[in-house]
FIKEMI-671604 format. One record per residue: residue in three letters; x negated, y, z of N, C-alpha, C in turn. Coordinates in steps of 0.001 Angstrom, whole numbers, plus 500000, padded with zeros to 6 digits. Layout:
BEGIN
ALAXYZXYZXYZ;...
***
This chain:
BEGIN
MET820866507653429021819966508448429831819567507687431083;ARG820540507117431714820260506292432910819341505116432587;LEU819570504630431423818723503488431005817286503921430876;ILE817100505075430328815731505570430136815066505806431490;VAL815842506355432407815278506601433743814901505290434411;LYS815755504294434341815452502974434947814209502354434340;LEU814078502493432971812883501935432314811626502649432773;LEU811752503952432931810590504709433368810181504294434787;ILE811175504154435644810877503706437031810248502324437041;PHE810745501436436228810198500063436169808764500069435688;THR808523500945434648807167501020434083806205501542435131;LEU806627502566435884805758503106436930805506502066438022;ALA806511501308438326806349500268439367805344499211438925;ILE805473498781437656804541497775437119803135498330437116;GLY802958499613436697801621500215436654801016500313438031;SER801858500703438976801366500790440349800938499431440863;LEU801714498418440530801370497045440966800063496597440348;GLN799853496908439062798613496505438380797429497233438998;SER797624498511439336796545499284439936796143498687441285;CYS797128498302442067796842497681443385796075496383443221;VAL796422495519442321795746494237442083794318494463441665;SER794031495392440786792683495655440288791790496144441409;LYS792265497034442327791455497540443431791092496436444409;LYS791995495542444679791735494412445580790642493519445002;LYS790797493254443715789798492416443045788442493082443070;TYR788452494382442879787220495139442872786537495063444249;ASP787380495258445278786818495190446640786207493819446923;GLU786884492771446436786363491418446639785029491249445920;LEU784984491725444660783736491621443889782615492424444548;LEU783006493632445030782006494455445692781460493778446950;ALA782354493184447721781927492473448944781025491295448595;ALA781407490575447500780592489439447062779200489893446645;LYS779164491038445929777879491575445479777002491953446681;GLU777612492615447654776860493020448846776308491794449586;ALA777162490751449660776706489513450312775549488885449544;THR775686488921448189774621488372447343773342489183447496;ASP773488490502447521772311491362447698771627491097449036;GLN772464490935450082771901490668451417771169489323451446;ALA771810488291450816771189486968450766769880487016449997;LEU769889487793448890768673487931448089767573488612448892;ALA767974489667449617766993490387450432766410489451451506;GLU767275488669452147766799487721453160765882486672452555;THR766269486192451348765436485194450662764067485764450325;GLN764068487004449826762798487639449494761944487847450745;ALA762609488226451851761877488425453112761279487100453595;ASN762096486019453508761597484698453902760438484256453020;LEU760575484538451698759506484171450772758217484909451099;LYS758359486203451413757182486990451769756535486456453043;ALA757397486103454012756879485556455276756146484240455033;LEU756741483383454152756105482109453830754766482320453123;GLU754728483311452224753484483596451523752412484096452495;GLU752841484950453455751901485440454455751411484291455351;GLU752340483402455721751974482239456543751016481331455783;LYS751301481137454479750432480317453639749029480910453568;ALA748976482254453373747674482930453307746921482781454627;ALA747656482897455755747021482751457076746504481338457279;LEU747304480342456858746878478945456985745658478665456115;GLU745646479211454909744489479016454034743235479641454641;ALA743405480848455212742266481508455851741767480687457044;GLU742712480169457857742346479344459013741664478053458565;PHE742211477450457503741627476220456965740194476463456500;ASN740006477567455755738669477873455243737692478147456389;ALA738187478852457432737326479136458583736956477843459305;THR737969476962459483737713475670460138736762474818459308;LYS736951474836458012736083474082457107734638474570457219;ASP734475475906457220733130476470457344732511476104458694;GLU733350476156459747732853475814461083732419474356461142;LEU733258473455460579732924472032460577731674471763459747;ASN731572472434458615730375472261457790729125472702458555;GLY729273473806459324728151474275460128727782473275461209;LYS728814472701461862728557471705462912727939470444462327;ILE728417470027461170727862468838460517726397469067460170;SER726117470261459658724737470594459316723855470595460556;ALA724390471193461661723633471228462910723433469826463460;LEU724479468981463348724390467607463823723365466819463020;GLU723376467001461719722398466317460877720980466748461246;SER720824468049461512719520468553461923719110467972463270;SER720111467873464201719838467306465522719460465835465428;VAL720189465101464584719883463678464395718479463512463822;SER718145464349462861716811464295462272715739464574463311;SER716028465572464183715078465909465246714946464760466236;MET716092464136466598716065463010467537715305461833466951;GLU715483461590465666714758460499465022713258460755465079;SER712894462023464877711488462381464956710953462182466372;GLN711750462619467378711340462467468773711250460993469163;MET712216460192468678712187458759468979710953458121468369;GLY710591458582467174709382458063466545708154458395467366;GLN708110459639467873706982460046468708706957459262470012;LEU708168459063470604708260458297471853707797456867471641;GLN708203456270470515707789454903470226706276454817470092;GLU705690455842469476704241455874469350703584455916470729;LYS704186456746471634703644456828472991703797455498473721;LEU704980454850473536705182453549474178704179452532473672;ASN703945452568472367702959451655471796701578451929472373;MET701263453226472532699973453592473109699880453112474556;THR701021453285475310701033452853476708700829451352476812;GLU701538450596475968701367449147475971699940448774475619;SER699378449492474667698004449228474267697038449540475402;GLU697296450661476100696438451031477222696545450019478358;LEU697788449565478653697973448567479711697263447262479362;LYS697381446882478091696713445666477657695206445799477804;ALA694689446962477405693252447194477517692822447181478979;LEU693677447772479864693364447793481287693316446383481860;LYS694318445558481509694332444182482016693122443409481519;GLU692776443598480250691611442903479699690344443350480402;GLU690277444647480702689098445171481394688987444564482792;ILE690133444540483505690113443995484869689801442502484855;ASN690463441773483971690221440332483891688779440033483509;GLY688225440895482662686828440704482277685896440885483448;ILE686232441874484307685378442118485479685484440987486488;PHE686738440637486832686909439658487885686751438217487382;GLY686857438051486065686646436707485527685258436182485811;ALA684312437108485872682925436700486131682720436304487585;TYR683701436612488422683567436312489844684635435337490315;ALA685064434466489419686109433504489757685671432598490901;ASP684382432277490936683888431376491981683802432053493342;SER683938433394493358683812434101494629685113434062495428;GLY686176433552494796687455433512495489688321434718495203;LEU687834435636494380688621436807494004689392436525492728;LYS690604436989492658691391436852491430692367438010491320;LEU692958438129490143693886439212489870695281438645489692;GLU696257439243490365697646438804490225698524440002489876;GLU699599439710489143700556440759488778701887440458489460;SER702441441490490134703712441314490839704445442646490857;ASP705731442595490477706562443810490479705952444927489653;GLY705280444564488570704695445573487695703380446137488193;ASN702839445602489306701567446072489855700516444967489774;LEU699267445383489695698155444447489693697505444450491065;TYR697177443256491577696573443130492895695294442306492817;VAL694277442747493576693068441947493758693314441037494949;VAL693288439754494701693638438789495743692388438044496190;THR692180437993497495691061437242498071691555435883498547;ASP690610435023498886691000433703499393691864433823500637;GLU691605434838501423692345435043502659693256436267502523;SER694530436107502866695434437261502901695059438136504083;LEU695178439427503901694799440365504958696028440663505807;ASN696233439800506816697377439957507714696895440277509123;TYR697807440739509961697425441245511280698411440790512349;ALA697907440850513578698806440680514717699629441959514855;SER700721441886515570701612443041515723700867444216516359;GLY700930445376515699700301446584516225698803446625516091;SER698193445659515396696742445559515340696191445889513953;THR694900446280513926694169446467512665692987445504512573;ARG692898444590513498691738443696513596691745442674512462;LEU690578442484511842690417441510510765689841440212511330;SER690341439085510806689827437793511259688476437505510610;LYS687801436488511089686499436092510540686621435708509071;ASP687649434957508715687833434539507329688163435738506430;GLU688944436666506955689262437868506179688008438689505921;LYS687160438803506920685907439536506753685013438856505722;SER685012437537505708684204436794504737684704437073503313;ALA686005437087503138686564437369501816686251438803501388;LEU686323439731502322686023441120501996684546441322501683;ALA683689440551502303682258440631501996682006440240500540;GLU682732439219500062682615438829498654683093439963497748;LEU684184440617498144684693441738497357683690442890497358;ALA683037443136498480682023444186498555680881443895497580;ASN680498442630497470679453442253496511679890442560495081;THR681159442278494788681685442581493453681632444082493185;LEU681972444875494186681928446322494031680496446814493846;LYS679562446223494570678156446629494410677649446307493011;ASP678061445161492481677624444759491143678323445560490048;ASN679453446194490388680214447001489413680468448378490030;PRO679456449218490050679568450493490769680618451454490207;LYS681083451206488990682107452084488421683527451604488715;LEU683644450439489336684954449869489634685645450662490734;GLN686936450993490508687726451772491451688865450923492028;LEU688962450876493368690027450115494016690745450975495051;MET691996450612495313692788451292496336693302450246497325;VAL693083450505498611693557449617499670694805450234500286;VAL695889449434500326697172449930500821697598449125502044;GLY697837449821503158698258449158504378699778449147504526;HIS700297448071505162701747447923505379701995447432506804;THR703240447598507285703631447126508616704997446454508557;ASP705359445809509674706744445348509814707591446526510310;ASP708827446269510708709705447375511097709783447579512600;GLN708898446895513356708915447050514807708356448423515193;GLN709081449121516084708664450453516473707577450410517550;MET706769451473517584705682451545518559706238451692519985;ILE705596451019520900705970451165522302705241452377522879;GLU705737452903523972705121454072524590703693453749525018;GLY702775454632524661701376454431525024700587453649523989;ALA701209453308522840700496452571521794699421453452521179;ALA698465452810520497697329453530519916697729454368518705;TYR698899454074518126699327454787516917700707455409517148;ARG700914456568516541702176457285516748703360456527516168;ASP703141455940514975704238455244514299703658454287513270;ASN704521453632512514704069452632511537703292453249510382;TRP703541454529510090702748455183509041701288455268509475;ASP701062455708510698699695455776511208699045454395511206;LEU699798453395511647699265452037511730698903451508510339;SER699752451767509345699475451249508000698225451886507410;VAL698042453186507645696822453855507172695596453313507900;ALA695734453085509188694617452545509976694214451160509473;ARG695180450344509080694864449010508557694083449119507240;ALA694532449994506356693809450193505100692414450745505377;ASN692334451649506338691051452251506687690071451204507228;ALA690571450261508015689710449213508565689120448350507440;VAL689922448040506433689447447251505291688378448029504531;VAL688654449308504247687702450123503488686384450259504243;ARG686454450492505537685230450646506323684397449358506314;TYR685072448206506328684322446948506294683672446746504929;LEU684362447118503874683775447012502531682554447921502405;ILE682670449144502937681535450073502885680378449546503729;LYS680706448988504885679683448402505753678910447304505030;ASN679563446613504107678921445516503383678396445939502003;GLY678255447242501777677557447696500587678384448383499520;ALA679701448395499647680523449095498650680358450601498829;SER680460451356497740680328452808497800681667453439498168;PRO681645454447499048682899455153499382683576455749498147;GLU682789456088497124683361456667495911684227455669495141;GLN684075454393495443684835453363494731686183453064495377;LEU686424453653496539687571453215497334688496454366497719;THR689788454043497760690817454972498206691745454222499150;ILE692254454916500163693185454271501090694562454908500986;ALA695586454111501319696964454597501361697730453786502387;GLY698752454388502983699609453689503935701062453764503500;ARG701762452634503563703176452583503175704107452362504356;GLY703526452247505555704377452005506716705188450734506548;GLU706486450820506901707377449663506807708241449705505554;SER707915450627504615708816450923503496708838449879502388;MET707860448985502351707804448012501256707623446589501791;PRO708615446070502490708488444714503051708496443646501963;VAL707761442578502209707794441412501319708458440225502010;GLY708683440353503302709346439311504071710533439872504825;ASP711300438997505434712489439370506180712085439820507579;ASN712310441100507883711932441618509191712802441070510331;GLU713843440318509991714682439707511019714061438433511588;THR713002437931510940712349436699511411710892436975511725;ALA710329436195512637708916436345513002708015436074511810;GLU708375435052511016707574434714509841707597435857508822;GLY708773436460508618708889437572507682708098438785508151;ARG708172439087509438707426440229509970705925440015509831;GLU705477438785509999704050438477509845703591438748508407;LYS704424438409507423704079438684506023703993440183505755;ASN704814440939506443704848442387506203703660443121506828;ARG703035442527507848701848443140508463700636442756507615;ARG700317443613506645699311443229505653698617444456505062;SER697491444191504394696861445168503521696685444520502158;VAL696884445288501107696698444772499752695688445660499032;ILE695024445084498045693987445794497294694408445844495840;GLN694411447044495270694865447226493895693811447957493072;PRO693729447644491778692936448505490885693512449915490944;ASN692680450914490834693136452283491024693011453111489746;PRO693871452860488732693802453629487494694234455069487663;SER694847455407488822695304456771489027694145457748489137;LEU692943457241489328691776458111489427691166458388488069;GLY691932458184487006691432458508485680690957457270484939;GLY691490456111485303691076454881484650690526453926485677;LEU690531452669485356689993451670486275688516451907486528;MET687824452255485435686382452498485535686129453986485352;LYS685293454586486199684901455979486002684062456097484743;GLN684262457202484013683503457410482777682108457923483110;
***
């Protein structure tokens, strides 16, 4: 009887031990499953986030691509427009060169016939000048023309009379010396205009038409000599004569 009781107790002890081992294992498996489920959920969440990021990047790429294509198209259109404008500009430049050439030929044709008169045409700094045998220079503060200067201007007046459509502009200049108190002119601007005016009046006196002539004064603003020297200042006290295409062409129509 005692033996049976001991066997029964042993059997219950073994069963209890087996039950305890199985529950522990179960808890471990359950914990592992929960960890696996959590990892899977995190992986799925990361995958979804990556897919959303990929979709956003694709959308951004497509938008950028469309924007760049639009800019390229606009740039191509702009380049085409610029090429057209450059072509038009080149045509205008060609026309300008042609007009300048025609103007020079016209002037040379006019003055070429009067080579013996002492008149000639010179080009300097992009401007054309009618040059007489005598330079039109002055004493300081003066507008008085010398005998030789008047003789040269008389020849020019004859040229103007023979070519009534010829247009000229007389431009007066000064050195940089300032007017003294009581001088006849307020400043060098007045003096430069007065010098040009004296030349024009002498040309008109000798038969040139007032309609052929225009006057301008530059004051001391365009020196050709060094105002620090007497010789330079003498060069700057001058009047020059230019063809006047600004009046609608060298020759009136």
